[in-house]
C-alpha positions in Angstrom: 3.8 -17.1 -19.3 1.9 -13.9 -19.6 -1.6 -14.0 -18.3 -4.4 -14.2 -20.9 -6.3 -10.9 -20.9 -9.1 -11.9 -23.2 -12.6 -10.4 -22.8 -14.0 -13.9 -22.0 -11.7 -14.2 -19.0 -12.7 -10.8 -17.7 -16.4 -11.9 -17.9 -15.7 -15.0 -15.8 -13.0 -13.7 -13.5 -15.0 -14.6 -10.4 -16.9 -17.9 -9.9 -19.8 -18.7 -7.6 -19.5 -21.6 -5.2 -21.3 -24.0 -7.6 -19.1 -22.9 -10.5 -15.9 -23.2 -8.3 -16.9 -26.7 -7.3 -17.5 -27.7 -10.9 -14.2 -26.0 -12.0 -12.3 -27.9 -9.3 -14.2 -31.2 -9.7 -15.3 -31.1 -6.0 -18.5 -31.3 -4.2 -19.9 -27.9 -3.0 -19.8 -29.2 0.6 -16.0 -29.8 0.2 -15.6 -26.2 -1.2 -17.4 -24.8 1.9 -15.1 -26.9 4.1 -12.0 -25.5 2.4 -13.4 -22.0 2.8 -14.0 -22.6 6.5 -10.5 -23.9 7.0 -9.0 -20.9 5.2 -7.4 -23.2 2.6 -8.9 -21.8 -0.6 -8.8 -18.3 -2.0 -12.2 -16.5 -2.0 -13.9 -13.2 -1.2 -17.3 -12.4 0.2 -19.5 -9.7 -1.5 -22.9 -8.9 0.1 -22.7 -12.2 1.9 -22.0 -14.2 -1.2 -18.8 -16.2 -1.7 -16.9 -15.5 -4.9 -13.8 -17.3 -6.1 -11.2 -15.5 -8.3 -10.4 -17.8 -11.2 -6.7 -16.7 -11.4 -6.3 -17.4 -7.7 -7.9 -20.8 -8.0 -5.5 -21.7 -10.8 -2.5 -20.6 -8.6 -3.9 -22.6 -5.7 -4.2 -25.8 -7.8 -0.7 -25.4 -9.2 0.8 -24.8 -5.8 -0.7 -28.0 -4.5 0.5 -29.9 -7.5 4.1 -28.7 -7.0 4.2 -29.6 -3.3 7.1 -28.8 -1.0 10.6 -30.2 -1.0 11.7 -32.3 2.0 14.0 -30.3 4.3 13.3 -27.0 2.7 13.7 -24.2 5.2 10.9 -21.7 5.7 11.1 -18.5 3.8 11.4 -15.5 6.1 8.4 -13.2 6.2 10.3 -10.4 4.5 9.4 -8.1 1.7 12.6 -7.1 -0.1 13.3 -5.0 -3.3 12.3 -1.5 -4.1 10.8 1.0 -1.6 7.4 2.3 -2.4 5.6 4.8 0.0 2.2 3.3 -0.6 3.5 -0.3 0.0 5.4 0.8 3.1 2.2 2.3 4.6 0.2 -0.8 3.6 2.5 -3.1 5.4 1.9 -1.3 8.6 -1.9 -0.8 8.2 -2.7 -4.3 6.8 -1.4 -6.3 9.8 0.5 -8.5 7.3 3.4 -8.9 9.8 5.8 -8.7 6.9 9.2 -7.1 7.7 10.6 -4.7 5.1 14.1 -4.8 3.7 14.1 -2.5 0.7 17.5 -1.9 -1.0 16.5 -1.8 -4.6 14.9 -4.1 -7.2 18.2 -5.9 -7.9 18.7 -6.7 -4.2 15.2 -7.9 -3.9 15.6 -10.3 -6.8 18.7 -11.8 -5.3 17.0 -12.3 -1.9 14.0 -13.9 -3.6 16.3 -16.3 -5.5 18.2 -17.2 -2.3 15.1 -17.8 -0.3 15.7 -14.9 2.0 12.5 -13.0 1.1 8.9 -14.0 0.6 8.3 -11.4 -2.1 10.1 -8.6 -3.8 8.9 -5.2 -5.1 10.3 -4.5 -8.6 10.1 -1.8 -11.2 12.7 -2.6 -13.8 12.6 -1.2 -17.3 14.1 -3.1 -20.2 15.8 -1.8 -23.4 12.4 -1.8 -25.2 10.7 0.2 -22.5 8.7 -2.7 -21.0 8.6 -3.4 -17.3 9.4 -6.3 -15.1 9.9 -9.0 -17.7 11.4 -12.1 -15.9 14.3 -12.3 -18.2 15.3 -8.7 -17.6 14.9 -9.2 -13.9 17.2 -12.3 -13.9 14.2 -14.5 -13.0 13.7 -16.1 -16.4 14.6 -19.6 -15.1 12.2 -19.6 -12.1 9.6 -22.1 -12.9 7.1 -21.1 -10.2 7.4 -17.4 -10.5 4.3 -15.2 -10.0 4.0 -11.5 -10.5 1.2 -9.4 -9.0 0.5 -5.8 -10.1 0.8 -3.4 -7.1 0.3 -0.1 -8.9 1.5 2.1 -11.7 3.5 5.1 -10.5 4.9 8.3 -11.8 8.7 8.7 -11.8 10.3 12.1 -12.4 12.7 14.8 -11.2 12.6 15.6 -7.5 13.5 19.3 -7.0 13.9 21.7 -4.1 10.7 23.7 -3.2 10.2 26.4 -5.8 12.6 24.8 -8.2 15.3 27.6 -7.8 17.4 26.4 -10.7 14.4 26.2 -13.1 15.0 22.5 -14.1 12.2 21.4 -16.3 13.6 18.4 -18.2 16.2 15.6 -18.2 18.2 17.5 -20.8 18.7 20.3 -18.3 20.9 18.0 -16.2 23.7 17.8 -18.7 26.9 19.7 -18.3 27.4 22.8 -20.4 30.5 23.8 -22.3 32.1 25.0 -19.1 31.4 21.7 -17.3 28.7 23.3 -15.1 25.5 21.3 -14.3 23.1 20.7 -11.4 24.3 18.2 -8.8 22.4 15.0 -9.4 21.6 12.5 -6.6 21.2 8.9 -7.9 20.2 5.5 -6.7 22.6 2.6 -6.4 23.4 0.4 -9.4 20.8 -2.4 -9.7 17.9 -0.2 -8.4 15.0 0.3 -10.7 15.4 4.1 -10.6 19.0 3.7 -11.7 18.0 1.6 -14.7 15.3 4.1 -15.6 17.7 7.0 -15.4 20.1 5.3 -17.8 17.2 4.5 -20.1 15.9 8.1 -20.2 19.4 9.5 -20.7 19.9 7.2 -23.7 16.7 8.7 -25.2 18.5 12.1 -25.1 21.8 10.7 -26.4 23.3 11.2 -22.9 25.1 9.0 -20.4 25.9 9.2 -16.7 29.2 10.8 -17.7 27.4 13.8 -19.0 26.0 14.6 -15.6 27.5 16.0 -12.4 26.8 13.2 -10.0 26.7 13.4 -6.2 29.6 11.3 -4.7 27.4 8.9 -2.8 24.5 6.8 -4.1 21.2 6.6 -2.2 19.7 3.3 -1.0 16.0 4.4 -1.0 13.5 6.8 -2.3 13.5 8.7 1.0 17.2 8.9 1.1 17.3 10.5 -2.3 14.4 12.9 -1.4 16.2 14.0 1.8 19.4 14.7 -0.1 17.5 17.1 -2.4 15.5 18.6 0.5 18.6 19.2 2.6 20.6 20.8 -0.3 23.1 17.9 -0.7 21.9 17.7 -4.3 20.0 19.9 -6.7 17.9 17.1 -8.3 17.3 13.4 -8.4 15.1 10.9 -10.2 12.4 9.3 -8.0 8.8 8.5 -7.4 6.2 11.3 -7.1 4.8 10.1 -3.8 8.2 10.4 -2.1 8.7 13.9 -3.5 5.4 15.1 -2.1 6.0 13.4 1.2 9.2 15.5 1.6 7.7 18.8 0.3 9.6 18.7 -3.0 8.7 20.0 -6.4 8.3 17.3 -9.1 8.6 17.1 -12.9 7.0 13.9 -14.2 8.9 11.9 -16.8 7.7 8.3 -16.9 4.8 6.1 -15.7 6.0 2.7 -14.6 4.7 -0.6 -13.4 5.5 -1.6 -9.8 4.9 -5.3 -9.3 5.4 -7.9 -6.5 7.4 -11.0 -7.5 7.1 -14.2 -5.5 7.2 -18.0 -5.8 3.8 -19.5 -6.4 3.4 -21.1 -3.0 4.2 -17.9 -1.3 1.1 -16.3 -2.8 -1.0 -18.3 -0.4 1.0 -17.4 2.7 -1.2 -15.5 5.2 1.0 -12.4 5.2 0.8 -12.0 1.4 -2.9 -12.7 1.4 -3.5 -10.1 4.1 -1.5 -7.5 2.2 -3.3 -8.2 -1.2 -6.7 -8.1 0.5 -5.9 -4.8 2.1 -5.0 -3.4 -1.3 -8.6 -3.9 -2.4 -10.1 -1.8 0.5 -11.5 1.7 0.0 -9.0 3.4 2.4 -6.1 2.0 0.3 -7.4 3.8 -2.8 -8.0 6.9 -0.7 -4.4 6.9 0.6 -3.0 6.4 -2.9 -5.0 9.4 -4.1 -3.7 11.5 -1.1 0.0 10.4 -1.8 -0.4 11.3 -5.5 1.3 9.8 -8.5 -0.5 6.4 -8.4 -2.7 4.6 -10.9 -4.4 1.6 -9.3 -5.8 0.1 -12.5 -5.3 -3.7 -12.3 -4.0 -3.7 -8.7 -3.9 -7.3 -7.4 -4.0 -8.8 -10.8 -1.7 -11.7 -11.7 0.4 -10.3 -14.6 2.7 -13.3 -14.9 2.4 -17.0 -13.9 5.3 -19.2 -15.0 
């Protein structure tokens, strides 16, 4: 179910210890014990404990669900789409999460198979919305949780100086002589591939109207390198990757990049380390330096099945 975003909820997003105890029907001393044991989600601001209401709800539901006998541990792996800011944060946060990023579709499959703790996704649907469980193939997951990582700018990655003067998606189409820029693209199932098809449809174009490079790229960096090294004239990718490789960039779309996981995985220490790090000042500073990120709502639960 989508998370309620009413003004009342925003006013009471964080509870004091006394309010959390009342909310959970526990004694305050028991709440302090749970904090000391690292069992309950909380944060400390100027020495005062605060308890995010959404996290408390997830914590309660995860305990109600319990575990299944004989269930194998989920590997500490982050799968799905590559994101430069996420990649940096995994290293800097000490989360101890391994990264296996081969596109949103691959991440969803690994999440469903229990081969990844969480998956980064940025999949647009036919109506222009992002990361709806049904469009991801996660509609039947009864304990699905989605956390907002960031909003990002997607657009055209171009060689330095943009020698061919490409300024729009329409400029990628073949002319009457069959001439067109050589376009690098991501693999089918990747969020960028879905976005490319969506944007082309807006211009009454299809992939057949483009001159495509023979090989697909498995990551943002692979695509950026192909453009930088002259293996392609242009490709659709995220702004931060374009800047990292010294490429020109034409923005086309702002998208939502979210982290999908099962509810119990939200409380695994690697995930909590990563999400806590995303609230630090140096995370925001790094995002501004990388360019193309909007951190509004980062860490927010945007879906809770």
